[in-house]
Structures are given as C-alpha cells and as structure tokens.
ZAMARGU-4260 file (C-alpha; in steps of 0.2 Angstrom, whole numbers, plus 5000, padded with zeros to 4 digits):
<rodrens>
0) 4965/4988/5097 | 4959/4970/5098 | 4953/4964/5082 | 4950/4981/5074 | 4958/4991/5061
5) 4956/5010/5062 | 4957/5019/5045 | 4959/5038/5044 | 4962/5048/5028 | 4972/5063/5024
10) 4976/5071/5007 | 4993/5079/5003 | 4992/5087/4986 | 4986/5073/4974 | 4991/5059/4986
15) 4978/5050/4996 | 4985/5044/5012 | 4976/5030/5022 | 4983/5029/5040 | 4981/5012/5047
20) 4980/5007/5066 | 4977/4990/5073 | 4976/4973/5063 | 4975/4970/5045 | 4968/4952/5044
25) 4953/4943/5037 | 4941/4952/5048 | 4947/4970/5042 | 4954/4967/5024 | 4937/4971/5016
30) 4935/4988/5025 | 4952/4993/5019 | 4950/4988/5001 | 4933/4996/5001 | 4941/5013/5007
35) 4954/5011/4993 | 4941/5007/4980 | 4930/5022/4986 | 4945/5034/4984 | 4950/5027/4967
40) 4931/5029/4961 | 4932/5047/4966 | 4947/5050/4956 | 4962/5047/4967 | 4977/5040/4957
45) 4990/5040/4970 | 4989/5030/4987 | 5000/5030/5001 | 4997/5018/5016 | 5004/5024/5033
50) 5008/5008/5042 | 5016/5016/5057 | 5003/5010/5069 | 4999/4994/5061 | 5001/4980/5074
55) 4998/4964/5064 | 4998/4959/5045 | 4992/4942/5040 | 4990/4933/5024 | 4973/4941/5022
60) 4981/4958/5024 | 4993/4954/5011 | 4979/4950/4999 | 4972/4967/5003 | 4988/4975/4999
65) 4989/4966/4983 | 4972/4971/4978 | 4976/4989/4981 | 4992/4988/4971 | 4982/4981/4956
70) 4969/4994/4958 | 4981/5009/4958 | 4994/5002/4946 | 4990/5003/4928 | 4993/4985/4921
75) 4998/4991/4904 | 5011/5002/4912 | 5018/4988/4922 | 5018/4976/4907 | 5027/4989/4896
80) 5040/4991/4910 | 5043/4972/4911 | 5044/4970/4893 | 5057/4984/4891 | 5067/4980/4907
85) 5065/4961/4908 | 5078/4959/4922 | 5072/4974/4933 | 5056/4973/4944 | 5043/4986/4941
90) 5041/4998/4956 | 5024/5006/4957 | 5024/5025/4956 | 5005/5025/4961 | 5004/5014/4977
95) 5017/5015/4991 | 5019/5011/5009 | 5027/5020/5023 | 5032/5018/5041 | 5032/4999/5043
100) 5038/4992/5059 | 5053/4980/5057 | 5041/4965/5060 | 5029/4971/5046 | 5043/4975/5035
105) 5050/4958/5037 | 5033/4950/5032 | 5032/4961/5017 | 5049/4956/5012 | 5047/4937/5014
110) 5030/4938/5005 | 5039/4947/4990 | 5030/4963/4991 | 5045/4974/4992 | 5049/4969/4974
115) 5035/4980/4966 | 5029/4991/4981 | 5040/5004/4987 | 5041/5005/5006 | 5048/5021/5015
120) 5054/5023/5032 | 5041/5036/5037 | 5026/5046/5031 | 5036/5061/5026 | 5048/5051/5015
125) 5034/5042/5007 | 5025/5058/5003 | 5041/5066/4996 | 5043/5051/4984 | 5027/5056/4974
130) 5035/5073/4969
</rodrens>
C-alpha cells in the first residue's frame, strides 16, 4: 500500500462503516477525518471503523481517531456518565473499532484509547454491538 490509506464505506442499518486499508499517519489522517465529518454532516450518528486491513497506526493516526471519537460522542452524555460513575470509564456507544491486528491493538492500548473506545475482534462483533 505504500504511504496510502484506502477508505471504503458501507452501511449496516444506522451504522456507517469505514473500512481502512493501509497506513493511518500524518499523510492520511485528514482524509479519514474528512470522510467521518462528511458522514456526520449527512446525519450519521454511529460510526464503526474496520481496522482489519490497517497496516500502520502512528501518533497522527491516533489523533484522527480521537477527533472522530469527539465528533461522534456527545460530550454532554460522556460528562454525565463520568459525573454519575466517577470510578468507571465512559465507553462510547456511537464510535467503535473492529478487527485490529495485535500490533494495532497494542498501540491503542498503550495510548489509552481502549478506556473509552470499544474495540471488537471482527467486523460482525462490532456491528452486533450497536443493536
């Protein structure tokens, strides 16, 4: 894939799925965030990223994921949860990840993303979680 990121879209019920293949880094983060923003602007409220073909995730890619988390997760809802459950992390019900390789999962874990963003073993498990 070189230095490219291929983004394809599918829809499953009210869940927008963005399938990523390649590298999520400083050269590709803007394209991904723009895709997510476009989906949000056209009314999408639930986003699942299929990471099964993602080869590399850098700090810029993590920034893109954080921006999408903020875009799709209502701040008031997260704040209310944290106020009512101060010892439990808020897990987004709007933005989720699926199919991360062990290497990508490790990066997500050490960066603290698993605290608030649910990650599922594969696309089907991720889709089931929205029901």
